[in-house]
N, C-alpha and C positions, 0 to 999 in steps of 0.2 A: 666511111663516118656513120656514127649510131643513129637512126631516126629518130629526131630530138622527141617525137608526141609519144612513138614506142616507150623510150627509156623514161619519157613523166610519167605515163599509166603505171609502166611499172615502178618505178618508184614508190606513187602513190598507194599502187594494191599492197607491196611488201611490207610500206609505212619504214623505207630506210633511206639512208642518204647516197648521194655518189659515189661518197668513199667506199660504202660500203659494198653496194653492187661492183666497184672495180675491185674489191676484194673477192668478192666471190664468183666474177667474170676470169679471174686470175688464177683458181682453183680449181677451176674448169680447164682453162687454158694449160694447168699441170699437167690434165691428165691425160687431152690429145691436143697434139700442136691444132690453131684454130686462131683466128683474129681476134680481138676483143669485141669487134664486132658482132661477128658468129657466134661466141659465149653469150653476150646481152642477148642477142637473139634466142638463144635457146633456151638461155634464164626464165625471158617470157614466156616461150612454148610452153616450157612445162610448169609455169605459173597460173597458168588459162589464159595468157594475152592472148586476143584473136591477130595474128599475124598479117590475115588477110585484111584487114583495117588500114594496118601501115607499110605494108612491102607491096613491092612488084612481084608477081606471080613465080619470075626467075630469082630472086633474094630467097623468096620461101622456099623453092625445089633447094637449094643450096644448103637451108637450115636443117631440111629435116634429111639429107642424104645425112647429114652430121651427128644429127640424135639416135640413129641404131649404135653408133661408134660409142658413145658417152654413157659411161654408166651410170646410171640410176641410183637415188639412193640407197640407203640397206634397208631392206623391207622388217622391219620389228614387229616380233610375234608377240599374239596376243598377250594379254595377262591370263594366268592362271585366276579361276574362280575356286573358292575354295567351297568345302558345303557348307551348305544353309543352314540358318538353326543355331538354338541356343549350343554354349559348349557345353561339354559333360552330362546331355541329358539324353 
């Protein structure tokens, strides 16, 4: 069962509903088999929620063991900056 205090902190930080969090966990579980609880903890870790505040050390170790396996979000290239100045001068 997911730690309710951690889940509440994550929902507040992301500004989403429990249903939206569930959908995010489901997408993560499609990438790599894991429990819903583990998926929520990974989402929390990726969004800067301090797991140490809410979870026992053995749970944190389990979540961190899953992190390298889960692909991260794609890195977006920085937009190109065109030449500065007035056009046609």
